[in-house]
C-alpha positions in Angstrom: 32.2 -30.4 -8.7 29.3 -29.1 -6.9 27.0 -26.2 -7.9 27.2 -22.9 -5.7 24.0 -22.6 -3.9 22.0 -19.5 -4.7 21.8 -16.6 -2.3 18.6 -15.4 -1.1 19.3 -11.5 -0.5 16.1 -11.0 1.7 17.6 -13.4 4.4 20.2 -12.1 7.0 23.5 -13.9 7.3 25.3 -14.5 10.5 27.4 -11.5 11.2 25.7 -9.2 8.8 24.2 -6.2 9.8 20.3 -6.5 9.5 19.3 -2.6 9.4 15.5 -3.7 9.5 16.1 -5.3 12.9 17.8 -2.5 14.9 17.9 -2.2 19.0 16.4 1.2 18.6 13.0 0.3 17.1 10.7 3.2 17.1 13.6 5.5 17.9 13.1 7.5 14.4 11.2 10.8 14.9 8.1 10.9 13.1 6.8 14.2 11.4 2.9 14.8 10.9 1.6 13.5 7.9 4.7 10.7 7.9 5.7 7.1 9.3 8.5 5.2 9.8 8.9 2.6 6.9 7.3 -0.7 8.2 9.6 -2.8 5.6 12.9 -1.4 6.5 12.3 -0.4 10.0 13.2 3.3 9.0 16.6 2.4 8.0 15.8 2.9 4.4 17.8 -0.3 3.4 16.7 -3.7 2.5 19.1 -6.7 1.6 21.9 -4.0 1.2 20.0 -1.7 -1.1 17.9 1.0 -0.9 14.2 0.1 0.4 11.9 -0.2 -2.6 8.7 0.8 -0.3 10.3 4.2 0.9 12.8 4.8 -1.9 15.5 4.9 0.7 14.2 7.6 3.0 13.3 5.2 5.8 9.9 7.1 5.9 6.4 6.7 4.3 3.5 9.3 3.9 0.6 8.5 6.3 -2.8 9.4 6.0 -3.7 12.7 8.3 -7.3 13.1 9.4 -10.0 14.1 7.3 -13.6 13.9 7.1 
């Protein structure tokens, strides 16, 4: 009997949708003060769960000029 190999949820599996690898990179409309999340590519999902970086929104707050 062989042990079942562990599953790496950060790695895409053949035939599985990879939300961070969209054909439409940069297609999200950014508002002033926000940017597309670099970790999920704006999908809000990573490894089938809400992206921890943006909380599932697909956007992060960006610094707006100051001085």
